[in-house]
N, CA, C and O atoms as a DFTB+ gen file, in Angstrom:
304 C
 N C O
     1  1    -140.726      38.087     -27.238
     2  2    -141.366      39.245     -26.597
     3  2    -142.580      39.912     -26.889
     4  3    -143.322      40.529     -26.125
     5  1    -142.683      39.688     -28.173
     6  2    -143.957      40.287     -29.286
     7  2    -144.738      39.620     -28.647
     8  3    -145.564      40.316     -28.057
     9  1    -144.913      37.839     -28.403
    10  2    -145.643      36.907     -27.814
    11  2    -146.295      37.330     -26.560
    12  3    -147.486      37.153     -26.303
    13  1    -145.417      37.909     -25.793
    14  2    -145.756      38.249     -23.946
    15  2    -147.541      39.004     -23.697
    16  3    -148.288      38.908     -22.723
    17  1    -147.682      39.532     -24.664
    18  2    -148.697      40.379     -24.247
    19  2    -149.680      39.644     -25.082
    20  3    -150.657      40.387     -25.169
    21  1    -149.860      38.738     -25.624
    22  2    -150.776      37.560     -25.840
    23  2    -151.137      36.194     -24.653
    24  3    -152.194      35.637     -24.360
    25  1    -149.355      35.960     -24.059
    26  2    -149.340      34.924     -23.136
    27  2    -150.612      35.341     -21.941
    28  3    -151.433      34.651     -21.337
    29  1    -150.225      37.198     -21.959
    30  2    -150.832      37.399     -20.783
    31  2    -152.254      37.320     -20.919
    32  3    -152.883      36.776     -20.010
    33  1    -152.967      37.860     -22.093
    34  2    -153.981      38.334     -22.315
    35  2    -155.083      36.894     -22.396
    36  3    -156.306      36.794     -22.498
    37  1    -153.892      35.830     -22.289
    38  2    -154.922      34.204     -22.680
    39  2    -154.557      33.638     -20.888
    40  3    -155.025      32.527     -20.638
    41  1    -154.121      34.030     -20.225
    42  2    -154.069      33.684     -19.055
    43  2    -154.190      34.452     -17.909
    44  3    -154.129      33.902     -16.810
    45  1    -154.346      35.598     -18.009
    46  2    -154.279      36.522     -16.791
    47  2    -153.000      37.212     -16.513
    48  3    -151.930      37.002     -17.084
    49  1    -153.268      38.161     -15.454
    50  2    -152.197      38.606     -15.029
    51  2    -151.146      37.679     -14.051
    52  3    -149.938      37.687     -14.286
    53  1    -151.703      36.911     -12.974
    54  2    -150.889      36.353     -11.990
    55  2    -150.552      35.585     -12.252
    56  3    -149.420      35.372     -11.817
    57  1    -151.400      34.058     -13.515
    58  2    -150.871      33.404     -14.013
    59  2    -149.486      33.731     -14.982
    60  3    -148.384      33.221     -14.782
    61  1    -149.787      34.637     -16.003
    62  2    -148.855      35.325     -16.860
    63  2    -147.507      35.340     -16.042
    64  3    -146.506      34.652     -16.245
    65  1    -147.743      36.383     -14.976
    66  2    -146.700      36.415     -14.192
    67  2    -145.599      35.133     -13.474
    68  3    -144.371      35.061     -13.537
    69  1    -146.288      34.498     -13.008
    70  2    -145.898      32.958     -12.844
    71  2    -145.220      32.294     -13.720
    72  3    -144.050      31.927     -13.608
    73  1    -146.026      32.104     -14.719
    74  2    -145.189      31.359     -15.984
    75  2    -143.776      32.202     -16.243
    76  3    -142.703      31.709     -16.591
    77  1    -144.049      33.546     -15.993
    78  2    -143.070      34.216     -16.439
    79  2    -141.554      34.071     -16.033
    80  3    -140.474      34.012     -16.621
    81  1    -141.996      34.045     -14.781
    82  2    -141.274      33.670     -13.263
    83  2    -140.664      32.115     -13.756
    84  3    -139.606      31.847     -14.325
    85  1    -141.316      31.592     -13.487
    86  2    -141.002      30.089     -13.864
    87  2    -139.611      29.882     -15.065
    88  3    -138.565      29.233     -15.044
    89  1    -140.172      30.678     -15.911
    90  2    -139.679      30.263     -16.924
    91  2    -138.381      31.117     -16.932
    92  3    -137.575      30.748     -17.786
    93  1    -137.975      32.243     -16.126
    94  2    -136.779      33.056     -15.810
    95  2    -135.916      31.995     -15.228
    96  3    -134.812      31.827     -15.746
    97  1    -136.374      31.050     -13.937
    98  2    -135.758      30.508     -13.342
    99  2    -135.591      29.196     -13.866
   100  3    -135.022      28.508     -13.019
   101  1    -135.931      28.341     -15.251
   102  2    -135.556      27.284     -15.639
   103  2    -134.456      27.613     -16.414
   104  3    -133.445      26.910     -16.425
   105  1    -134.626      29.051     -17.331
   106  2    -133.345      29.448     -18.162
   107  2    -132.623      29.473     -17.318
   108  3    -131.929      28.486     -17.561
   109  1    -132.164      30.001     -16.249
   110  2    -130.822      30.563     -15.485
   111  2    -130.102      28.934     -14.917
   112  3    -128.942      28.542     -14.785
   113  1    -131.315      28.364     -14.710
   114  2    -130.991      26.628     -13.818
   115  2    -129.601      26.128     -15.113
   116  3    -128.426      25.790     -14.976
   117  1    -130.611      26.334     -16.455
   118  2    -129.791      25.509     -17.492
   119  2    -128.311      25.973     -17.921
   120  3    -127.467      25.155     -18.286
   121  1    -128.060      27.413     -17.843
   122  2    -126.875      28.472     -18.060
   123  2    -126.042      27.987     -16.622
   124  3    -124.905      27.528     -16.734
   125  1    -126.458      28.073     -15.753
   126  2    -125.483      27.294     -14.517
   127  2    -125.403      26.211     -14.583
   128  3    -124.354      25.879     -14.030
   129  1    -126.083      25.127     -15.075
   130  2    -125.717      24.313     -15.366
   131  2    -124.207      23.800     -16.368
   132  3    -123.257      23.017     -16.346
   133  1    -124.873      24.954     -17.237
   134  2    -124.230      24.496     -18.398
   135  2    -122.298      25.157     -18.374
   136  3    -121.313      24.767     -19.000
   137  1    -122.478      26.235     -17.377
   138  2    -120.756      26.886     -16.763
   139  2    -120.658      25.881     -15.972
   140  3    -119.468      25.564     -15.969
   141  1    -121.336      25.101     -15.198
   142  2    -120.841      24.404     -14.425
   143  2    -120.268      23.068     -14.792
   144  3    -119.355      22.412     -14.291
   145  1    -121.161      22.828     -15.931
   146  2    -120.187      21.537     -16.537
   147  2    -118.974      22.086     -17.479
   148  3    -117.952      21.400     -17.474
   149  1    -118.993      23.374     -18.366
   150  2    -117.646      23.625     -18.418
   151  2    -116.163      23.864     -17.607
   152  3    -115.022      23.533     -17.926
   153  1    -116.670      24.557     -16.463
   154  2    -115.746      24.437     -15.670
   155  2    -115.266      23.335     -15.079
   156  3    -114.106      23.379     -14.669
   157  1    -116.102      22.030     -14.896
   158  2    -115.670      20.554     -14.420
   159  2    -115.093      19.806     -15.169
   160  3    -114.277      18.949     -14.830
   161  1    -115.581      20.139     -16.643
   162  2    -114.993      19.009     -17.935
   163  2    -113.528      20.097     -17.850
   164  3    -112.573      19.532     -18.384
   165  1    -113.267      21.114     -17.454
   166  2    -111.967      22.370     -17.910
   167  2    -112.041      22.497     -19.464
   168  3    -111.269      22.100     -20.337
   169  1    -113.286      23.218     -19.529
   170  2    -113.585      23.325     -21.198
   171  2    -113.817      24.990     -21.571
   172  3    -114.660      25.590     -20.904
   173  1    -113.266      25.531     -22.355
   174  2    -113.028      26.902     -22.295
   175  2    -113.111      27.607     -24.136
   176  3    -112.232      27.560     -24.996
   177  1    -114.013      27.995     -24.188
   178  2    -115.006      28.936     -23.934
   179  2    -116.355      27.797     -23.759
   180  3    -116.231      26.720     -24.342
   181  1    -117.631      28.056     -22.951
   182  2    -118.288      27.408     -22.170
   183  2    -119.556      27.518     -23.046
   184  3    -120.392      28.417     -22.945
   185  1    -119.594      26.438     -23.959
   186  2    -120.751      26.563     -24.820
   187  2    -121.289      25.238     -25.251
   188  3    -120.508      24.287     -25.243
   189  1    -122.704      25.030     -25.678
   190  2    -123.394      23.918     -25.346
   191  2    -121.995      22.694     -26.116
   192  3    -121.590      21.723     -25.478
   193  1    -121.503      23.031     -27.457
   194  2    -120.835      21.911     -28.635
   195  2    -119.642      21.854     -27.541
   196  3    -119.366      20.708     -27.187
   197  1    -118.987      22.756     -27.024
   198  2    -117.641      22.289     -26.282
   199  2    -118.064      21.065     -25.310
   200  3    -117.908      19.854     -25.470
   201  1    -118.634      21.771     -24.281
   202  2    -119.357      20.581     -23.283
   203  2    -119.327      19.232     -23.771
   204  3    -118.577      18.306     -23.461
   205  1    -120.422      19.294     -24.714
   206  2    -120.940      17.942     -25.156
   207  2    -119.910      17.459     -26.019
   208  3    -120.098      16.272     -26.283
   209  1    -118.531      18.109     -26.748
   210  2    -117.571      17.395     -27.144
   211  2    -116.679      16.908     -25.992
   212  3    -115.848      16.015     -26.157
   213  1    -116.837      17.388     -25.083
   214  2    -115.895      16.696     -23.821
   215  2    -116.481      15.751     -22.999
   216  3    -115.905      15.122     -22.112
   217  1    -117.803      15.659     -23.366
   218  2    -118.609      14.644     -22.301
   219  2    -118.917      13.316     -23.240
   220  3    -118.670      12.145     -22.951
   221  1    -119.610      13.899     -24.611
   222  2    -119.959      12.922     -25.079
   223  2    -119.353      12.922     -26.739
   224  3    -120.311      12.740     -27.490
   225  1    -118.354      13.038     -27.330
   226  2    -118.196      13.266     -28.629
   227  2    -119.051      13.280     -30.130
   228  3    -119.275      14.097     -31.024
   229  1    -119.491      11.369     -29.718
   230  2    -120.384      10.849     -30.419
   231  2    -121.649      11.462     -30.302
   232  3    -122.300      11.227     -31.320
   233  1    -122.205      12.078     -29.572
   234  2    -123.052      13.184     -29.351
   235  2    -123.245      14.523     -29.737
   236  3    -124.266      15.196     -29.598
   237  1    -122.205      14.837     -30.219
   238  2    -122.006      16.607     -30.653
   239  2    -123.072      17.047     -31.297
   240  3    -123.555      18.126     -30.952
   241  1    -123.660      16.286     -32.377
   242  2    -124.304      16.780     -33.846
   243  2    -125.486      16.168     -33.141
   244  3    -126.529      16.671     -33.557
   245  1    -125.620      15.531     -32.497
   246  2    -127.623      15.486     -31.658
   247  2    -127.804      16.501     -30.441
   248  3    -128.838      16.682     -29.799
   249  1    -126.888      16.962     -30.311
   250  2    -126.744      17.756     -29.232
   251  2    -127.183      18.914     -29.884
   252  3    -128.233      19.512     -29.648
   253  1    -125.984      19.324     -31.053
   254  2    -126.509      20.646     -31.821
   255  2    -127.782      20.451     -32.423
   256  3    -128.419      21.488     -32.234
   257  1    -128.405      19.696     -33.002
   258  2    -129.935      19.655     -33.805
   259  2    -130.534      20.087     -32.480
   260  3    -131.392      20.967     -32.408
   261  1    -129.901      19.237     -31.118
   262  2    -131.588      20.062     -29.925
   263  2    -131.267      20.947     -29.917
   264  3    -132.172      21.409     -30.612
   265  1    -130.675      21.756     -29.714
   266  2    -130.551      22.973     -28.856
   267  2    -130.710      24.216     -30.524
   268  3    -130.976      25.404     -30.344
   269  1    -130.515      23.702     -31.838
   270  2    -130.954      24.160     -32.731
   271  2    -132.430      24.345     -33.111
   272  3    -132.914      25.368     -33.596
   273  1    -133.018      23.301     -32.846
   274  2    -134.612      22.840     -32.486
   275  2    -134.695      23.950     -31.630
   276  3    -134.765      24.954     -32.339
   277  1    -134.720      24.221     -30.517
   278  2    -135.112      24.527     -29.375
   279  2    -135.126      26.317     -29.804
   280  3    -136.203      26.913     -29.846
   281  1    -133.709      27.083     -30.120
   282  2    -133.581      27.863     -30.687
   283  2    -134.563      28.075     -32.065
   284  3    -135.192      29.130     -31.978
   285  1    -134.801      27.420     -33.145
   286  2    -135.956      27.747     -33.888
   287  2    -137.453      27.777     -33.225
   288  3    -138.326      28.593     -33.521
   289  1    -137.574      26.687     -32.238
   290  2    -138.752      26.965     -31.411
   291  2    -139.509      28.188     -30.800
   292  3    -140.672      28.555     -30.965
   293  1    -138.192      28.864     -29.814
   294  2    -138.206      29.965     -29.469
   295  2    -138.458      31.295     -30.211
   296  3    -139.153      32.143     -29.652
   297  1    -137.867      31.565     -31.601
   298  2    -137.922      32.245     -32.431
   299  2    -139.501      32.589     -32.877
   300  3    -140.276      33.543     -32.941
   301  1    -139.435      31.029     -33.165
   302  2    -141.281      31.435     -34.192
   303  2    -142.918      31.658     -33.023
   304  3    -144.014      31.892     -33.533
């Protein structure tokens, strides 16, 4: 949230708004895909770990590492 004013200052109001809504759209699509995958695999609670373990158990650690790396990138 603190990087948002800097992003708007660098790109302008129109481009910043478009990028913000585009980011919201893709985030929503990712969560919808996660929930649909959990329902299809009959796995509850729906988390990346449980869905990955149900779909490809041998790559669960790799998927956890990718999610951790993504969260670290968002936080910095």
